[in-house]
MMTF fields as JSON, N, C-alpha, C and O atoms, coordinates in Angstrom:
{
  "mmtfVersion": "1.0.0",
  "mmtfProducer": "UNKNOWN",
  "numBonds": 247,
  "numAtoms": 248,
  "numGroups": 62,
  "numChains": 1,
  "numModels": 1,
  "chainsPerModel": [1],
  "groupsPerChain": [62],
  "chainIdList": ["A"],
  "bondAtomList": [4, 2, 8, 6, 12, 10, 16, 14, 20, 18, 24, 22, 28, 26, 32, 30, 36, 34, 40, 38, 44, 42, 48, 46, 52, 50, 56, 54, 60, 58, 64, 62, 68, 66, 72, 70, 76, 74, 80, 78, 84, 82, 88, 86, 92, 90, 96, 94, 100, 98, 104, 102, 108, 106, 112, 110, 116, 114, 120, 118, 124, 122, 128, 126, 132, 130, 136, 134, 140, 138, 144, 142, 148, 146, 152, 150, 156, 154, 160, 158, 164, 162, 168, 166, 172, 170, 176, 174, 180, 178, 184, 182, 188, 186, 192, 190, 196, 194, 200, 198, 204, 202, 208, 206, 212, 210, 216, 214, 220, 218, 224, 222, 228, 226, 232, 230, 236, 234, 240, 238, 244, 242],
  "bondOrderList": [1, 1, 1, 1, 1, 1, 1, 1, 1, 1, 1, 1, 1, 1, 1, 1, 1, 1, 1, 1, 1, 1, 1, 1, 1, 1, 1, 1, 1, 1, 1, 1, 1, 1, 1, 1, 1, 1, 1, 1, 1, 1, 1, 1, 1, 1, 1, 1, 1, 1, 1, 1, 1, 1, 1, 1, 1, 1, 1, 1, 1],
  "groupList": [{"groupName": "MET", "atomNameList": ["N", "CA", "C", "O"], "elementList": ["N", "C", "C", "O"], "formalChargeList": [0, 0, 0, 0], "bondAtomList": [1, 0, 2, 1, 3, 2], "bondOrderList": [1, 1, 2], "singleLetterCode": "M", "chemCompType": "L-PEPTIDE LINKING"}, {"groupName": "GLY", "atomNameList": ["N", "CA", "C", "O"], "elementList": ["N", "C", "C", "O"], "formalChargeList": [0, 0, 0, 0], "bondAtomList": [1, 0, 2, 1, 3, 2], "bondOrderList": [1, 1, 2], "singleLetterCode": "G", "chemCompType": "PEPTIDE LINKING"}, {"groupName": "LYS", "atomNameList": ["N", "CA", "C", "O"], "elementList": ["N", "C", "C", "O"], "formalChargeList": [0, 0, 0, 0], "bondAtomList": [1, 0, 2, 1, 3, 2], "bondOrderList": [1, 1, 2], "singleLetterCode": "K", "chemCompType": "L-PEPTIDE LINKING"}, {"groupName": "ILE", "atomNameList": ["N", "CA", "C", "O"], "elementList": ["N", "C", "C", "O"], "formalChargeList": [0, 0, 0, 0], "bondAtomList": [1, 0, 2, 1, 3, 2], "bondOrderList": [1, 1, 2], "singleLetterCode": "I", "chemCompType": "L-PEPTIDE LINKING"}, {"groupName": "SER", "atomNameList": ["N", "CA", "C", "O"], "elementList": ["N", "C", "C", "O"], "formalChargeList": [0, 0, 0, 0], "bondAtomList": [1, 0, 2, 1, 3, 2], "bondOrderList": [1, 1, 2], "singleLetterCode": "S", "chemCompType": "L-PEPTIDE LINKING"}, {"groupName": "LEU", "atomNameList": ["N", "CA", "C", "O"], "elementList": ["N", "C", "C", "O"], "formalChargeList": [0, 0, 0, 0], "bondAtomList": [1, 0, 2, 1, 3, 2], "bondOrderList": [1, 1, 2], "singleLetterCode": "L", "chemCompType": "L-PEPTIDE LINKING"}, {"groupName": "ARG", "atomNameList": ["N", "CA", "C", "O"], "elementList": ["N", "C", "C", "O"], "formalChargeList": [0, 0, 0, 0], "bondAtomList": [1, 0, 2, 1, 3, 2], "bondOrderList": [1, 1, 2], "singleLetterCode": "R", "chemCompType": "L-PEPTIDE LINKING"}, {"groupName": "VAL", "atomNameList": ["N", "CA", "C", "O"], "elementList": ["N", "C", "C", "O"], "formalChargeList": [0, 0, 0, 0], "bondAtomList": [1, 0, 2, 1, 3, 2], "bondOrderList": [1, 1, 2], "singleLetterCode": "V", "chemCompType": "L-PEPTIDE LINKING"}, {"groupName": "CYS", "atomNameList": ["N", "CA", "C", "O"], "elementList": ["N", "C", "C", "O"], "formalChargeList": [0, 0, 0, 0], "bondAtomList": [1, 0, 2, 1, 3, 2], "bondOrderList": [1, 1, 2], "singleLetterCode": "C", "chemCompType": "L-PEPTIDE LINKING"}, {"groupName": "THR", "atomNameList": ["N", "CA", "C", "O"], "elementList": ["N", "C", "C", "O"], "formalChargeList": [0, 0, 0, 0], "bondAtomList": [1, 0, 2, 1, 3, 2], "bondOrderList": [1, 1, 2], "singleLetterCode": "T", "chemCompType": "L-PEPTIDE LINKING"}, {"groupName": "ASN", "atomNameList": ["N", "CA", "C", "O"], "elementList": ["N", "C", "C", "O"], "formalChargeList": [0, 0, 0, 0], "bondAtomList": [1, 0, 2, 1, 3, 2], "bondOrderList": [1, 1, 2], "singleLetterCode": "N", "chemCompType": "L-PEPTIDE LINKING"}, {"groupName": "TYR", "atomNameList": ["N", "CA", "C", "O"], "elementList": ["N", "C", "C", "O"], "formalChargeList": [0, 0, 0, 0], "bondAtomList": [1, 0, 2, 1, 3, 2], "bondOrderList": [1, 1, 2], "singleLetterCode": "Y", "chemCompType": "L-PEPTIDE LINKING"}, {"groupName": "PRO", "atomNameList": ["N", "CA", "C", "O"], "elementList": ["N", "C", "C", "O"], "formalChargeList": [0, 0, 0, 0], "bondAtomList": [1, 0, 2, 1, 3, 2], "bondOrderList": [1, 1, 2], "singleLetterCode": "P", "chemCompType": "L-PEPTIDE LINKING"}, {"groupName": "PHE", "atomNameList": ["N", "CA", "C", "O"], "elementList": ["N", "C", "C", "O"], "formalChargeList": [0, 0, 0, 0], "bondAtomList": [1, 0, 2, 1, 3, 2], "bondOrderList": [1, 1, 2], "singleLetterCode": "F", "chemCompType": "L-PEPTIDE LINKING"}, {"groupName": "ALA", "atomNameList": ["N", "CA", "C", "O"], "elementList": ["N", "C", "C", "O"], "formalChargeList": [0, 0, 0, 0], "bondAtomList": [1, 0, 2, 1, 3, 2], "bondOrderList": [1, 1, 2], "singleLetterCode": "A", "chemCompType": "L-PEPTIDE LINKING"}, {"groupName": "GLN", "atomNameList": ["N", "CA", "C", "O"], "elementList": ["N", "C", "C", "O"], "formalChargeList": [0, 0, 0, 0], "bondAtomList": [1, 0, 2, 1, 3, 2], "bondOrderList": [1, 1, 2], "singleLetterCode": "Q", "chemCompType": "L-PEPTIDE LINKING"}, {"groupName": "GLU", "atomNameList": ["N", "CA", "C", "O"], "elementList": ["N", "C", "C", "O"], "formalChargeList": [0, 0, 0, 0], "bondAtomList": [1, 0, 2, 1, 3, 2], "bondOrderList": [1, 1, 2], "singleLetterCode": "E", "chemCompType": "L-PEPTIDE LINKING"}],
  "groupTypeList": [0, 1, 2, 2, 3, 2, 4, 5, 6, 7, 4, 5, 5, 5, 4, 3, 5, 8, 9, 3, 9, 4, 1, 3, 10, 11, 5, 9, 9, 2, 5, 12, 3, 7, 1, 3, 0, 13, 3, 7, 3, 9, 3, 14, 5, 3, 3, 15, 7, 7, 14, 11, 9, 9, 16, 0, 2, 10, 3, 2, 2, 4],
  "groupIdList": [1, 2, 3, 4, 5, 6, 7, 8, 9, 10, 11, 12, 13, 14, 15, 16, 17, 18, 19, 20, 21, 22, 23, 24, 25, 26, 27, 28, 29, 30, 31, 32, 33, 34, 35, 36, 37, 38, 39, 40, 41, 42, 43, 44, 45, 46, 47, 48, 49, 50, 51, 52, 53, 54, 55, 56, 57, 58, 59, 60, 61, 62],
  "secStructList": [7, 2, 2, 2, 2, 2, 2, 2, 2, 2, 2, 2, 2, 2, 2, 2, 2, 2, 2, 2, 2, 2, 2, 2, 2, 2, 2, 2, 2, 7, 7, 2, 2, 2, 2, 2, 2, 2, 2, 2, 2, 2, 2, 2, 2, 2, 2, 2, 2, 2, 2, 2, 2, 2, 2, 2, 2, 2, 2, 2, 2, 7],
  "xCoordList": [15.205, 14.788, 15.462, 15.699, 15.767, 16.348, 17.695, 17.971, 18.537, 19.852, 19.731, 20.513, 18.752, 18.562, 18.14, 18.649, 17.218, 16.768, 17.915, 18.105, 18.677, 19.791, 20.847, 21.387, 21.144, 22.145, 21.655, 22.445, 20.359, 19.81, 19.904, 20.234, 19.617, 19.686, 21.115, 21.364, 22.054, 23.458, 23.962, 24.667, 23.608, 24.017, 23.44, 24.125, 22.195, 21.565, 22.236, 22.467, 22.548, 23.218, 24.595, 24.959, 25.355, 26.679, 26.595, 27.456, 25.59, 25.411, 25.073, 25.552, 24.255, 23.929, 25.176, 25.415, 25.972, 27.207, 28.19, 28.871, 28.26, 29.136, 28.685, 29.517, 27.391, 26.868, 27.169, 27.551, 26.996, 27.268, 28.742, 29.073, 29.628, 31.06, 31.516, 32.396, 30.932, 31.272, 30.805, 31.506, 29.627, 29.136, 30.0, 30.28, 30.422, 31.314, 32.649, 33.208, 33.152, 34.407, 34.278, 35.19, 33.155, 32.953, 32.871, 33.424, 32.19, 32.063, 33.4, 33.611, 34.304, 35.592, 36.603, 37.443, 36.535, 37.55, 37.094, 37.912, 35.815, 35.233, 35.874, 35.933, 36.346, 36.892, 35.762, 34.842, 35.821, 34.737, 34.585, 33.463, 35.688, 35.6, 34.922, 34.208, 35.142, 34.486, 32.995, 32.178, 32.637, 31.227, 30.541, 29.399, 31.236, 30.677, 30.493, 29.465, 31.481, 31.374, 30.244, 29.569, 30.033, 28.928, 27.59, 26.689, 27.458, 26.22, 26.006, 24.892, 27.072, 26.97, 26.583, 25.734, 27.197, 26.887, 25.45, 24.771, 24.98, 23.605, 22.608, 21.582, 22.901, 22.027, 22.002, 20.946, 23.163, 23.225, 22.43, 21.792, 22.46, 21.68, 20.188, 19.438, 19.757, 18.338, 17.897, 16.824, 18.722, 18.401, 18.322, 17.441, 19.236, 19.243, 18.03, 17.487, 17.598, 16.404, 15.174, 14.326, 15.073, 13.943, 13.961, 12.921, 15.13, 15.238, 14.886, 14.237, 15.308, 15.008, 13.508, 12.952, 12.852, 11.418, 10.616, 9.653, 10.994, 10.266, 10.497, 9.577, 11.695, 11.979, 11.215, 10.714, 11.125, 10.374, 8.883, 8.209, 8.361, 6.956, 6.725, 5.704, 7.673, 7.547, 7.606, 6.899, 8.439, 8.548, 7.274, 6.811, 6.703, 5.473, 4.286, 3.379, 4.278, 3.179, 3.19, 2.135, 4.386, 4.462, 4.569, 4.64],
  "yCoordList": [27.569, 26.176, 25.398, 24.198, 26.054, 25.367, 24.738, 23.61, 25.47, 24.94, 23.77, 22.822, 23.842, 22.77, 21.48, 20.405, 21.588, 20.408, 19.825, 18.609, 20.704, 20.239, 19.55, 18.516, 20.108, 19.491, 18.155, 17.226, 18.054, 16.776, 15.71, 14.558, 16.09, 15.127, 14.678, 13.493, 15.616, 15.265, 14.368, 13.391, 14.691, 13.88, 12.468, 11.493, 12.365, 11.055, 10.257, 9.057, 10.906, 10.233, 9.725, 8.59, 10.554, 10.133, 8.999, 8.119, 9.011, 7.941, 6.62, 5.56, 6.691, 5.484, 4.938, 3.73, 5.822, 5.384, 4.781, 3.802, 5.361, 4.836, 3.446, 2.568, 3.244, 1.936, 0.891, -0.236, 1.268, 0.33, -0.056, -1.237, 0.934, 0.622, -0.161, -1.016, 0.121, -0.637, -2.088, -3.008, -2.287, -3.645, -4.421, -5.6, -3.764, -4.413, -4.751, -5.824, -3.827, -4.074, -5.274, -6.096, -5.378, -6.522, -7.829, -8.845, -7.805, -9.03, -9.494, -10.693, -8.564, -8.965, -9.364, -10.229, -8.746, -9.034, -10.017, -10.778, -10.022, -10.895, -10.694, -11.625, -9.487, -9.183, -8.814, -8.09, -9.305, -9.013, -7.52, -7.037, -6.789, -5.364, -4.596, -3.624, -5.027, -4.382, -4.695, -3.851, -5.888, -6.24, -5.409, -4.984, -5.177, -4.336, -2.913, -2.287, -2.404, -1.046, -0.958, 0.068, -2.012, -2.032, -1.939, -1.228, -2.645, -2.588, -1.186, -0.664, -0.58, 0.774, 1.772, 2.635, 1.659, 2.564, 2.363, 3.331, 1.121, 0.85, 1.446, 1.992, 1.345, 1.953, 3.467, 4.091, 4.057, 5.507, 5.904, 6.956, 5.08, 5.361, 5.321, 6.173, 4.353, 4.257, 5.485, 6.035, 5.909, 7.112, 8.325, 9.169, 8.41, 9.553, 9.541, 10.603, 8.38, 8.294, 8.736, 9.453, 8.315, 8.733, 10.242, 10.895, 10.796, 12.243, 12.993, 14.038, 12.466, 13.106, 13.102, 14.115, 11.972, 11.904, 12.794, 13.431, 12.85, 13.731, 15.189, 16.0, 15.534, 16.921, 17.306, 18.425, 16.389, 16.685, 16.831, 17.66, 16.039, 16.189, 17.538, 18.182, 17.974, 19.278, 20.416, 21.414, 20.273, 21.315, 21.378, 22.466, 20.227, 20.212, 20.773, 21.349, 20.613, 21.151, 22.669, 23.304, 23.249, 24.713, 25.384, 26.61],
  "zCoordList": [-2.732, -2.753, -3.881, -3.744, -4.976, -6.119, -5.804, -6.215, -5.072, -4.722, -3.751, -3.81, -2.865, -1.889, -2.59, -2.275, -3.533, -4.273, -5.086, -5.126, -5.734, -6.553, -5.694, -6.088, -4.534, -3.665, -3.109, -2.942, -2.822, -2.359, -3.444, -3.161, -4.674, -5.781, -6.045, -6.267, -6.023, -6.249, -5.127, -5.379, -3.908, -2.766, -2.852, -2.545, -3.265, -3.416, -4.532, -4.381, -5.639, -6.751, -6.332, -6.641, -5.635, -5.189, -4.171, -4.153, -3.344, -2.374, -3.067, -2.664, -4.101, -4.874, -5.558, -5.544, -6.158, -6.814, -5.81, -6.115, -4.627, -3.579, -3.142, -2.909, -3.03, -2.643, -3.715, -3.401, -4.97, -6.068, -6.106, -6.209, -6.022, -6.072, -4.842, -4.943, -3.698, -2.5, -2.627, -2.207, -3.203, -3.426, -4.398, -4.183, -5.466, -6.436, -5.784, -6.01, -4.974, -4.266, -3.337, -3.253, -2.642, -1.75, -2.536, -2.113, -3.667, -4.459, -5.019, -5.198, -5.297, -5.857, -4.786, -5.029, -3.6, -2.584, -1.519, -1.0, -1.181, -0.147, 1.232, 2.034, 1.497, 2.818, 3.769, 3.386, 5.012, 5.96, 6.263, 6.415, 6.353, 6.67, 5.538, 5.784, 4.312, 3.172, 3.201, 2.833, 3.63, 3.777, 4.842, 4.669, 5.941, 7.005, 6.506, 6.765, 5.796, 5.249, 4.224, 4.138, 3.455, 2.5, 3.229, 2.784, 4.331, 5.118, 5.686, 5.655, 6.202, 6.755, 5.668, 5.891, 4.501, 3.389, 2.921, 2.58, 2.9, 2.49, 3.481, 3.075, 4.77, 5.779, 5.618, 5.729, 5.357, 5.138, 3.9, 3.89, 2.862, 1.655, 1.958, 1.482, 2.733, 3.087, 3.877, 3.629, 4.822, 5.598, 4.688, 4.845, 3.744, 2.831, 1.906, 1.602, 1.455, 0.609, 1.39, 0.86, 2.641, 3.474, 3.683, 3.593, 3.958, 4.152, 2.87, 2.919, 1.733, 0.449, 0.175, -0.249, 0.413, 0.128, 1.066, 0.636, 2.336, 3.251, 2.908, 3.015, 2.502, 2.121, 0.857, 0.75, -0.095, -1.323, -1.019, -1.631, -0.083, 0.315, 0.973, 0.729, 1.813, 2.464, 1.453, 1.596, 0.441, -0.584, -1.411, -1.753, -1.737, -2.537, -1.765, -2.365, -0.433, 0.376, 0.398, 0.404, 0.41, 0.503, -0.84, -0.914]
}
């Protein structure tokens, strides 16, 4: 379980960093394709946060 928790945390951290850098890139370039990619990355981050919280709840139950 320890490796699974650690990998989930690292994945979540990298996803947050990717969202931040994508947002900064969009603010500096204002290209529509970068804006679309920012939206896609943000949706993926939300899905990952939900998966992380449900997995942590399952780990705490057992």
